[in-house]
DRENTI-354867 format. One record per residue (C-alpha): x, y, z; residue in three letters. Coordinates in Angstrom, 1 decimal. Example, Ala and Ser with C-alpha at 12.3 -4.5 7.8 and 13.67 -1.06 7.14 Angstrom:
// DRENTI-354867
+--------+--------+--------+------+
:     xx :     yy :     zz : rest :
+--------+--------+--------+------+
:   12.3 :   -4.5 :    7.8 :  ALA :
:   13.7 :   -1.1 :    7.1 :  SER :
+--------+--------+--------+------+
This chain:
// DRENTI-354867
+--------+--------+--------+------+
:     xx :     yy :     zz : rest :
+--------+--------+--------+------+
:   -0.1 :    0.0 :    0.0 :  MET :
:    1.4 :    3.5 :   -0.9 :  GLN :
:    2.4 :    5.6 :    2.1 :  LYS :
:    1.1 :    8.8 :    2.8 :  LYS :
:    2.4 :   12.2 :    3.9 :  VAL :
:    0.6 :   15.3 :    5.2 :  ALA :
:    2.2 :   18.7 :    5.1 :  LEU :
:    1.3 :   21.9 :    7.1 :  TYR :
:    3.0 :   25.2 :    6.9 :  THR :
:    3.1 :   28.0 :    9.3 :  LEU :
:    4.3 :   31.5 :    8.5 :  GLY :
:    5.5 :   33.2 :    5.3 :  CYS :
:    5.2 :   32.5 :    1.7 :  LYS :
:    8.9 :   31.4 :    1.7 :  LEU :
:    8.0 :   28.7 :    4.1 :  ASN :
:    5.2 :   27.4 :    1.7 :  TYR :
:    7.6 :   27.3 :   -1.1 :  SER :
:   10.1 :   25.1 :    1.0 :  GLU :
:    7.3 :   23.0 :    2.2 :  THR :
:    6.2 :   22.2 :   -1.4 :  SER :
:    9.9 :   21.2 :   -2.3 :  THR :
:   10.1 :   19.0 :    0.6 :  VAL :
:    6.7 :   17.5 :   -0.5 :  GLY :
:    8.2 :   16.9 :   -3.9 :  SER :
:   11.0 :   14.9 :   -2.2 :  GLN :
:    8.4 :   12.7 :   -0.7 :  PHE :
:    6.6 :   12.0 :   -3.9 :  MET :
:    9.9 :   11.0 :   -5.5 :  LYS :
:   10.2 :    8.5 :   -2.6 :  GLU :
:    6.7 :    7.2 :   -3.6 :  GLY :
:    4.6 :    8.9 :   -1.0 :  TYR :
:    1.1 :   10.3 :   -1.7 :  GLN :
:    0.5 :   13.7 :   -0.5 :  ILE :
:   -2.8 :   14.0 :    1.4 :  VAL :
:   -4.7 :   16.7 :    3.2 :  ASP :
:   -3.5 :   17.5 :    6.7 :  PHE :
:   -6.8 :   16.5 :    8.1 :  ASP :
:   -6.6 :   13.1 :    6.6 :  SER :
:   -5.0 :   10.0 :    8.1 :  GLU :
:   -1.4 :    9.8 :    7.1 :  ALA :
:    1.9 :    7.9 :    7.8 :  ASP :
:    4.0 :   11.0 :    8.1 :  VAL :
:    3.1 :   14.5 :    9.1 :  TYR :
:    5.6 :   17.3 :    8.5 :  LEU :
:    5.0 :   20.6 :   10.1 :  ILE :
:    7.2 :   23.6 :    8.8 :  ASN :
:    7.2 :   26.1 :   11.6 :  THR :
:    7.7 :   30.0 :   12.1 :  CYS :
:    9.0 :   31.9 :   14.8 :  THR :
:    8.1 :   35.5 :   14.1 :  VAL :
:    5.4 :   35.5 :   16.7 :  THR :
:    4.6 :   33.7 :   19.9 :  GLU :
:    1.2 :   32.3 :   18.4 :  ASN :
:    3.1 :   30.5 :   15.7 :  ALA :
:    5.0 :   28.5 :   18.3 :  GLU :
:    1.9 :   27.8 :   20.2 :  LYS :
:    0.3 :   26.8 :   16.8 :  ASP :
:    2.9 :   24.1 :   16.4 :  CYS :
:    2.0 :   22.3 :   19.6 :  ARG :
:   -1.7 :   22.4 :   18.6 :  GLN :
:   -0.9 :   20.9 :   15.2 :  ILE :
:    1.2 :   18.1 :   16.5 :  VAL :
:   -1.9 :   17.1 :   18.7 :  ARG :
:   -4.1 :   17.4 :   15.5 :  ARG :
:   -2.0 :   15.0 :   13.5 :  ALA :
:   -1.7 :   12.6 :   16.4 :  LEU :
:   -5.5 :   12.4 :   16.7 :  LYS :
:   -5.7 :   11.4 :   13.0 :  LYS :
:   -3.1 :    8.6 :   13.6 :  ASN :
:   -1.4 :    8.1 :   17.0 :  PRO :
:    1.1 :    6.0 :   15.2 :  ASP :
:    2.2 :    8.5 :   12.7 :  ALA :
:    5.9 :    9.8 :   12.3 :  PHE :
:    5.7 :   13.6 :   13.3 :  ILE :
:    8.6 :   15.6 :   12.0 :  ALA :
:    8.9 :   19.4 :   12.8 :  VAL :
:   11.1 :   21.7 :   10.9 :  THR :
:   11.6 :   25.2 :   10.0 :  GLY :
:   12.5 :   28.4 :   12.0 :  CYS :
:   11.1 :   27.4 :   15.2 :  TYR :
:   12.9 :   24.1 :   14.9 :  ALA :
:   16.1 :   25.8 :   14.2 :  GLN :
:   16.2 :   28.2 :   17.2 :  LEU :
:   14.7 :   25.9 :   19.9 :  ARG :
:   15.0 :   22.2 :   18.9 :  PRO :
:   15.2 :   20.8 :   22.5 :  ASP :
:   11.9 :   22.6 :   23.3 :  GLU :
:   10.3 :   21.1 :   20.3 :  ILE :
:   11.7 :   17.6 :   21.1 :  ALA :
:   10.0 :   17.6 :   24.5 :  THR :
:    6.4 :   17.8 :   22.7 :  ILE :
:    4.7 :   14.5 :   23.1 :  LYS :
:    4.7 :   12.6 :   19.8 :  GLY :
:    7.2 :   14.3 :   17.9 :  VAL :
:    9.9 :   12.0 :   16.3 :  ASP :
:   12.2 :   14.4 :   14.5 :  ALA :
:   13.3 :   17.8 :   14.7 :  VAL :
:   15.1 :   19.3 :   11.6 :  LEU :
:   16.8 :   22.6 :   11.1 :  GLY :
:   16.6 :   25.1 :    8.4 :  SER :
:   19.1 :   23.2 :    6.3 :  ASN :
:   18.3 :   19.8 :    7.4 :  GLU :
:   14.8 :   19.8 :    6.1 :  LYS :
:   16.0 :   19.6 :    2.7 :  PHE :
:   18.1 :   16.5 :    3.6 :  LYS :
:   15.3 :   14.7 :    5.3 :  LEU :
:   15.7 :   11.3 :    3.5 :  PHE :
:   19.4 :   11.0 :    4.1 :  SER :
:   19.1 :   12.0 :    7.7 :  LEU :
:   16.4 :    9.7 :    8.7 :  ILE :
:   16.7 :    5.9 :    8.0 :  ASP :
:   13.1 :    5.0 :    8.5 :  ASN :
:    9.8 :    6.8 :    9.3 :  PHE :
:    8.8 :    4.7 :   12.2 :  GLU :
:    7.5 :    6.0 :   15.6 :  LYS :
:   10.3 :    6.8 :   18.0 :  LYS :
:   10.6 :    6.6 :   21.8 :  GLU :
:   12.7 :    9.8 :   21.7 :  LEU :
:   12.7 :   12.6 :   19.2 :  ALA :
:   15.9 :   12.6 :   17.0 :  CYS :
:   17.3 :   16.2 :   16.5 :  ILE :
:   19.2 :   17.3 :   13.4 :  HIS :
:   20.0 :   21.0 :   13.6 :  VAL :
:   23.3 :   22.7 :   12.3 :  SER :
:   24.6 :   25.8 :   13.8 :  SER :
:   23.2 :   29.2 :   12.5 :  THR :
:   26.9 :   30.1 :   11.3 :  GLU :
:   26.9 :   27.1 :    9.0 :  SER :
:   23.5 :   28.1 :    7.3 :  LEU :
:   25.1 :   31.0 :    5.2 :  GLU :
:   27.3 :   28.2 :    3.2 :  HIS :
:   24.1 :   26.8 :    1.6 :  ASP :
:   21.3 :   27.9 :   -0.5 :  PHE :
:   18.5 :   25.5 :   -1.0 :  HIS :
:   16.2 :   26.3 :   -4.0 :  ALA :
:   12.5 :   26.0 :   -3.5 :  ALA :
:    9.3 :   26.7 :   -5.3 :  ALA :
:    5.7 :   25.9 :   -4.5 :  SER :
:    3.4 :   23.9 :   -6.6 :  ASP :
:   -0.3 :   24.3 :   -6.1 :  ASP :
:   -1.2 :   21.0 :   -7.5 :  GLY :
:   -3.8 :   20.9 :  -10.4 :  GLU :
:   -4.7 :   24.5 :  -10.7 :  THR :
:   -1.3 :   25.8 :  -12.1 :  ARG :
:   -2.1 :   29.3 :  -11.7 :  THR :
:    0.3 :   30.9 :   -9.1 :  ARG :
:    3.6 :   29.6 :   -7.8 :  ALA :
:    6.2 :   31.0 :   -5.3 :  PHE :
:    9.9 :   31.1 :   -6.3 :  LEU :
:   12.6 :   31.3 :   -3.7 :  LYS :
:   15.6 :   33.3 :   -4.9 :  ILE :
:   17.1 :   34.5 :   -1.6 :  GLN :
:   17.4 :   33.4 :    2.0 :  ASP :
:   18.7 :   34.8 :    5.3 :  GLY :
:   19.1 :   38.4 :    6.4 :  CYS :
:   22.1 :   40.7 :    7.4 :  ASP :
:   19.7 :   43.3 :    9.2 :  TYR :
:   19.7 :   43.7 :   12.9 :  THR :
:   16.1 :   44.6 :   13.7 :  CYS :
:   15.7 :   44.2 :   17.4 :  THR :
:   12.4 :   42.5 :   17.4 :  PHE :
:   13.5 :   39.8 :   14.7 :  CYS :
:   14.6 :   36.1 :   15.2 :  THR :
:   15.0 :   35.5 :   11.5 :  ILE :
:   18.8 :   36.2 :   11.1 :  PRO :
:   19.3 :   33.6 :   14.0 :  ALA :
:   16.9 :   31.1 :   12.3 :  ALA :
:   18.1 :   31.5 :    8.8 :  ARG :
:   21.6 :   32.8 :    8.8 :  GLY :
:   23.2 :   35.5 :    6.8 :  LYS :
:   21.8 :   36.8 :    3.5 :  SER :
:   22.6 :   34.7 :    0.5 :  ARG :
:   21.2 :   34.4 :   -3.1 :  SER :
:   20.6 :   31.7 :   -5.6 :  GLN :
:   22.9 :   32.1 :   -8.7 :  GLU :
:   21.2 :   33.8 :  -11.5 :  THR :
:   21.4 :   30.9 :  -13.8 :  GLU :
:   19.8 :   28.7 :  -11.4 :  GLY :
:   17.0 :   31.3 :  -10.6 :  ALA :
:   16.2 :   31.6 :  -14.2 :  LEU :
:   16.3 :   27.8 :  -14.8 :  GLU :
:   13.8 :   27.2 :  -11.9 :  ASN :
:   11.6 :   30.1 :  -13.2 :  PHE :
:   11.6 :   28.5 :  -16.5 :  GLN :
:   10.5 :   25.3 :  -15.0 :  LYS :
:    7.5 :   26.8 :  -13.4 :  LEU :
:    6.4 :   28.4 :  -16.8 :  LEU :
:    6.8 :   25.0 :  -18.4 :  ASP :
:    4.5 :   23.5 :  -15.8 :  LYS :
:    1.7 :   26.0 :  -16.8 :  GLY :
:    2.0 :   28.6 :  -14.1 :  PHE :
:    1.0 :   32.0 :  -15.1 :  LYS :
:    1.9 :   34.2 :  -12.1 :  GLU :
:    5.4 :   33.7 :  -10.5 :  ILE :
:    5.8 :   35.4 :   -7.0 :  ILE :
:    9.4 :   36.1 :   -6.2 :  ILE :
:   10.1 :   35.3 :   -2.6 :  THR :
:   12.8 :   35.2 :    0.0 :  GLY :
:   13.6 :   36.5 :    3.6 :  VAL :
:   15.0 :   39.8 :    2.1 :  ASN :
:   14.3 :   39.7 :   -1.4 :  VAL :
:   15.6 :   43.2 :   -2.2 :  GLY :
:   18.9 :   42.2 :   -1.0 :  ASP :
:   19.2 :   39.6 :   -3.9 :  TYR :
:   22.7 :   39.1 :   -5.4 :  GLY :
:   24.7 :   41.2 :   -3.0 :  LYS :
:   27.6 :   38.6 :   -3.0 :  ALA :
:   27.0 :   37.6 :   -6.6 :  LEU :
:   27.9 :   40.9 :   -8.2 :  ASN :
:   24.3 :   41.4 :   -9.4 :  THR :
:   20.8 :   42.8 :   -8.0 :  ASN :
:   17.1 :   42.2 :   -8.0 :  LEU :
:   16.7 :   44.7 :  -10.8 :  TYR :
:   19.1 :   42.8 :  -13.0 :  GLU :
:   17.4 :   39.4 :  -12.3 :  LEU :
:   13.8 :   40.9 :  -13.0 :  LEU :
:   15.1 :   42.4 :  -16.3 :  GLN :
:   16.3 :   38.8 :  -17.3 :  LYS :
:   13.0 :   37.2 :  -16.2 :  MET :
:   10.7 :   39.4 :  -18.1 :  ILE :
:   12.8 :   39.1 :  -21.2 :  ALA :
:   11.8 :   35.3 :  -21.4 :  ILE :
:    9.1 :   34.7 :  -24.0 :  PRO :
:    5.8 :   33.6 :  -22.7 :  GLY :
:    2.4 :   34.6 :  -21.1 :  ASP :
:    3.0 :   35.2 :  -17.6 :  PHE :
:    3.6 :   37.9 :  -15.0 :  ARG :
:    5.7 :   38.4 :  -11.9 :  LEU :
:    4.9 :   39.6 :   -8.5 :  ARG :
:    7.5 :   40.8 :   -6.0 :  ILE :
:    6.3 :   39.3 :   -2.5 :  SER :
:    7.7 :   41.8 :    0.0 :  SER :
:   10.6 :   44.5 :   -0.2 :  ILE :
:   12.3 :   46.6 :    2.4 :  GLU :
:   11.5 :   50.2 :    1.6 :  PRO :
:   15.4 :   51.1 :    1.3 :  ASN :
:   15.8 :   48.4 :   -1.3 :  LEU :
:   12.9 :   49.3 :   -3.5 :  LEU :
:   15.0 :   51.4 :   -6.1 :  THR :
:   14.0 :   53.8 :   -8.8 :  ASP :
:   15.2 :   51.3 :  -11.3 :  GLU :
:   12.7 :   48.6 :  -10.0 :  ILE :
:    9.9 :   51.1 :   -9.9 :  LEU :
:   10.5 :   52.2 :  -13.6 :  GLU :
:   10.7 :   48.6 :  -14.7 :  LEU :
:    7.4 :   47.8 :  -12.9 :  VAL :
:    5.8 :   51.0 :  -14.4 :  ALA :
:    7.0 :   50.1 :  -18.0 :  GLY :
:    6.4 :   46.3 :  -18.1 :  SER :
:    2.9 :   44.5 :  -18.3 :  PRO :
:    4.8 :   41.4 :  -17.1 :  LYS :
:    5.4 :   43.0 :  -13.6 :  LEU :
:    2.5 :   43.4 :  -11.3 :  CYS :
:    1.9 :   46.8 :  -10.1 :  ASN :
:    1.7 :   45.6 :   -6.5 :  HIS :
:    4.1 :   46.2 :   -3.6 :  PHE :
:    4.4 :   44.9 :   -0.1 :  HIS :
:    6.5 :   47.2 :    1.9 :  ILE :
:    7.2 :   46.8 :    5.7 :  PRO :
:    6.8 :   50.0 :    7.7 :  LEU :
:    6.8 :   48.7 :   11.2 :  GLN :
:    6.2 :   52.2 :   12.8 :  SER :
:    5.6 :   55.6 :   12.0 :  GLY :
:    7.3 :   57.0 :   15.1 :  SER :
:   10.9 :   58.1 :   14.7 :  ALA :
:   11.7 :   57.0 :   18.1 :  LYS :
:   10.4 :   53.4 :   17.6 :  ILE :
:   12.0 :   53.0 :   14.2 :  LEU :
:   15.3 :   53.9 :   16.0 :  ARG :
:   14.7 :   51.3 :   18.8 :  LEU :
:   13.8 :   48.6 :   16.2 :  MET :
:   17.0 :   49.5 :   14.3 :  GLN :
:   15.3 :   50.0 :   11.0 :  ARG :
:   17.1 :   51.5 :    8.0 :  ARG :
:   14.7 :   54.4 :    7.1 :  TYR :
:   12.7 :   57.1 :    8.7 :  ASN :
:    9.0 :   57.8 :    8.2 :  ALA :
:    9.7 :   60.8 :    6.0 :  HIS :
:   11.7 :   58.5 :    3.6 :  PHE :
:    8.9 :   56.1 :    3.7 :  TYR :
:    6.2 :   58.6 :    3.0 :  SER :
:    8.1 :   59.9 :    0.0 :  GLU :
:    8.5 :   56.5 :   -1.4 :  LEU :
:    4.8 :   55.7 :   -1.2 :  ILE :
:    4.0 :   59.0 :   -2.9 :  GLU :
:    6.6 :   58.4 :   -5.6 :  LYS :
:    5.1 :   55.0 :   -6.3 :  ILE :
:    1.5 :   56.3 :   -6.5 :  LYS :
:    2.6 :   59.2 :   -8.8 :  ASN :
:    4.4 :   56.9 :  -11.0 :  ARG :
:    1.9 :   54.1 :  -11.0 :  ILE :
:   -1.4 :   55.5 :   -9.7 :  PRO :
:   -3.5 :   52.3 :   -9.7 :  ASP :
:   -0.6 :   50.4 :   -7.7 :  ALA :
:   -1.7 :   48.1 :   -4.9 :  GLY :
:    0.4 :   48.9 :   -1.7 :  ILE :
:    0.4 :   46.8 :    1.3 :  GLY :
:    2.2 :   47.6 :    4.7 :  ILE :
:    3.4 :   45.5 :    7.6 :  ASP :
:    3.1 :   47.3 :   10.9 :  VAL :
:    4.0 :   46.2 :   14.6 :  ILE :
:    1.9 :   47.7 :   17.5 :  VAL :
:    2.9 :   47.6 :   21.1 :  GLY :
:    6.8 :   47.6 :   20.7 :  PHE :
:    8.6 :   48.4 :   24.0 :  PRO :
:    8.6 :   52.2 :   24.7 :  GLY :
:    5.8 :   52.8 :   22.3 :  GLU :
:    3.8 :   55.6 :   24.0 :  SER :
:    0.3 :   56.5 :   23.1 :  LYS :
:    1.8 :   59.5 :   21.3 :  GLU :
:    4.1 :   57.2 :   19.3 :  ASP :
:    1.1 :   54.9 :   18.3 :  PHE :
:   -1.0 :   58.1 :   17.3 :  ASN :
:    1.9 :   59.2 :   15.2 :  GLU :
:    1.9 :   55.9 :   13.4 :  THR :
:   -2.0 :   55.9 :   13.2 :  HIS :
:   -1.9 :   59.3 :   11.6 :  GLN :
:    0.8 :   58.5 :    9.2 :  LEU :
:   -1.1 :   55.4 :    8.0 :  LEU :
:   -4.4 :   57.5 :    7.6 :  ILE :
:   -2.4 :   59.8 :    5.4 :  ASP :
:   -0.7 :   57.4 :    3.3 :  LEU :
:   -2.4 :   56.2 :    0.0 :  PRO :
:   -1.9 :   52.6 :    0.6 :  VAL :
:   -4.4 :   49.6 :   -0.1 :  SER :
:   -4.1 :   47.3 :    3.1 :  TYR :
:   -2.3 :   46.8 :    6.4 :  LEU :
:   -0.9 :   43.7 :    7.8 :  HIS :
:   -1.0 :   44.4 :   11.6 :  VAL :
:    1.2 :   42.4 :   13.9 :  PHE :
:    0.9 :   42.7 :   17.7 :  THR :
:    4.4 :   42.8 :   19.3 :  TYR :
:    5.3 :   39.6 :   21.1 :  SER :
:    8.5 :   39.1 :   23.1 :  GLU :
:   11.0 :   36.9 :   21.2 :  ARG :
:   13.7 :   35.0 :   23.1 :  PRO :
:   17.2 :   36.0 :   21.9 :  GLY :
:   16.2 :   39.4 :   20.6 :  THR :
:   17.5 :   42.8 :   21.7 :  LYS :
:   14.0 :   44.0 :   22.2 :  ALA :
:   13.1 :   41.5 :   24.9 :  ILE :
:   15.6 :   43.3 :   27.3 :  ARG :
:   14.2 :   46.9 :   26.5 :  MET :
:   12.3 :   48.7 :   29.2 :  PRO :
:    8.8 :   50.3 :   29.1 :  ASP :
:    7.0 :   47.3 :   27.8 :  THR :
:    3.4 :   48.0 :   26.6 :  VAL :
:    0.6 :   46.1 :   28.5 :  GLU :
:   -0.9 :   43.3 :   26.4 :  VAL :
:   -4.4 :   44.7 :   26.5 :  PHE :
:   -3.1 :   48.0 :   25.1 :  GLU :
:   -1.3 :   46.1 :   22.4 :  ARG :
:   -4.4 :   44.4 :   21.4 :  ARG :
:   -6.4 :   47.7 :   21.4 :  GLU :
:   -3.8 :   49.3 :   19.1 :  ARG :
:   -4.0 :   46.2 :   16.7 :  ASN :
:   -8.0 :   46.5 :   16.7 :  ARG :
:   -7.6 :   50.2 :   15.8 :  ILE :
:   -5.3 :   49.5 :   12.7 :  LEU :
:   -7.3 :   46.6 :   11.6 :  ARG :
:  -10.3 :   48.8 :   11.2 :  ILE :
:   -8.3 :   51.5 :    9.4 :  LEU :
:   -6.9 :   48.6 :    7.2 :  SER :
:  -10.6 :   47.6 :    6.3 :  GLU :
:  -11.2 :   51.3 :    5.5 :  LYS :
:   -8.1 :   51.6 :    3.3 :  LYS :
:   -9.0 :   48.3 :    1.4 :  ARG :
:  -12.5 :   49.7 :    0.9 :  HIS :
:  -11.3 :   53.1 :   -0.5 :  GLN :
:   -8.9 :   51.4 :   -2.8 :  PHE :
:  -11.5 :   49.0 :   -4.2 :  HIS :
:  -13.9 :   52.1 :   -4.6 :  GLU :
:  -11.1 :   53.9 :   -6.6 :  SER :
:  -11.1 :   50.9 :   -9.0 :  MET :
:  -14.7 :   50.8 :   -9.9 :  LEU :
:  -15.4 :   51.0 :  -13.5 :  GLY :
:  -11.7 :   50.4 :  -14.4 :  LYS :
:  -10.3 :   47.6 :  -16.7 :  GLU :
:   -8.1 :   45.3 :  -15.0 :  VAL :
:   -6.6 :   41.8 :  -15.9 :  THR :
:   -7.5 :   39.0 :  -13.6 :  VAL :
:   -5.9 :   35.4 :  -13.3 :  LEU :
:   -8.8 :   33.3 :  -12.4 :  PHE :
:   -8.0 :   30.2 :  -10.3 :  GLU :
:  -11.0 :   28.1 :   -9.6 :  HIS :
:  -14.7 :   27.6 :   -9.1 :  GLN :
:  -16.5 :   28.3 :   -5.8 :  ASP :
:  -19.5 :   26.4 :   -4.6 :  HIS :
:  -21.6 :   29.4 :   -5.6 :  ASP :
:  -20.8 :   29.1 :   -9.3 :  GLY :
:  -18.2 :   32.0 :   -9.1 :  GLN :
:  -14.5 :   31.8 :  -10.1 :  MET :
:  -12.0 :   33.9 :   -8.3 :  LYS :
:   -8.6 :   35.3 :   -9.1 :  GLY :
:   -6.2 :   38.3 :   -8.5 :  PHE :
:   -5.7 :   41.5 :  -10.5 :  THR :
:   -2.3 :   42.8 :  -11.3 :  GLU :
:   -2.6 :   45.1 :   -8.3 :  ASN :
:   -3.7 :   42.4 :   -6.0 :  TYR :
:   -7.4 :   42.9 :   -5.8 :  ILE :
:   -9.4 :   39.6 :   -5.2 :  ARG :
:  -12.0 :   39.4 :   -7.9 :  VAL :
:  -15.0 :   37.3 :   -8.2 :  SER :
:  -16.9 :   36.6 :  -11.5 :  GLN :
:  -19.4 :   34.1 :  -13.0 :  ASP :
:  -17.7 :   30.8 :  -13.7 :  PHE :
:  -16.4 :   30.2 :  -17.2 :  ASN :
:  -14.2 :   27.3 :  -17.6 :  SER :
:  -12.5 :   28.8 :  -20.6 :  GLU :
:  -11.1 :   31.7 :  -18.3 :  LYS :
:   -9.5 :   29.5 :  -15.8 :  ILE :
:   -5.7 :   30.2 :  -15.7 :  ASN :
:   -6.2 :   32.8 :  -18.5 :  ILE :
:   -5.3 :   36.4 :  -18.2 :  PHE :
:   -8.7 :   37.8 :  -18.6 :  THR :
:   -9.7 :   41.5 :  -19.1 :  PRO :
:  -12.5 :   42.6 :  -16.9 :  ALA :
:  -14.4 :   45.6 :  -15.4 :  ILE :
:  -14.5 :   46.0 :  -11.6 :  ILE :
:  -18.3 :   46.6 :  -10.8 :  LYS :
:  -18.7 :   46.2 :   -7.3 :  GLU :
:  -16.6 :   46.4 :   -4.1 :  ALA :
:  -17.9 :   44.2 :   -1.0 :  GLN :
:  -15.7 :   43.5 :    1.9 :  GLY :
:  -12.3 :   41.9 :    0.9 :  THR :
:  -13.4 :   41.2 :   -2.6 :  ILE :
:  -14.7 :   42.9 :   -5.7 :  CYS :
:  -17.0 :   41.7 :   -8.4 :  PHE :
:  -16.2 :   42.0 :  -11.9 :  SER :
:  -17.8 :   41.4 :  -15.4 :  SER :
:  -16.3 :   40.5 :  -18.6 :  PRO :
:  -15.3 :   43.2 :  -21.2 :  LEU :
:  -18.2 :   43.9 :  -23.6 :  PRO :
+--------+--------+--------+------+
């Protein structure tokens, strides 16, 4: 009987691409990939460590797997596993803990996937991570519409709240030739939208005598019917060259996700970010002036140590004023091993949650305003699938989720449409006459 493996991913899109790559290794070994809520012989959980909740989720997911099959082999990998393997090894039912490099060597490290009395740990030092780059790309199964391509890993920044440099090591990039080869493979599989991802994508090529702009140039020069999306990019790395390339090429999505974290000069200094609020504001205005319909998402952290009500109000007002499309709001949580955990003037948890609530309401308003601004405009939608209500859904180039009456001929086809109605987080469109 064919053995089954179930995969679960916590965290960022980079994690999803890596989980998919590990899943491909299982398939090559003869395993069938099944839904995580199905009974499987092996459950692999790829973890995150950005927030405290991600680590709590890991424990809950292990318990979920064991309820489906108490005899299943449970492997935990990813950033949480890299940082605190001994802690994970104590979770009842875990059989293997694999670090950031080791998840790609799973079959050479584990002789058999039989239940263990004690968890085995395979985690190399953070310093050793910088010597390896493991390519990864997502594969969304039969739909073949959107895929994530990893081109960069690690980070050289020293943000005081972040555990990623410790979990993934220093910044490193895939050689251009390899990145282009993997990009072409995804196109050959039929994917129409490729999302370029990494820990710090804008840092691509620093040690290779190249940069992200040059890689994007080479990618859009490849023949074919496709488009590229940049997953997230630091504001200080979003260059004028990249902006001009996006503005001038229909193959590059006019959508940017740009972390802000705080609008307070004091808090940005405490976070050790590499820009100030004035620089950030000018960047957003520059984008909207050059690409008026660009979709812009922002990451922001509330409740950072030392964030007074005045500091939060400064951030809130800046976000009100900025012409952005949506916010990803994170409540600060203390991360072991970071500089921020030792900082004074911690913000009460209830106050952190209240600030999160305020910004989430603002995000809903921003999204609605952006959607309203697009009413009556022509967009290009990549439709993905049929819902139970007879609708198909997809994304526009500027990252608006769109629903339209199902038409099988339009699935995985770049389809011109008119935005007709905005409702919550989604817009409704109609075909061009």
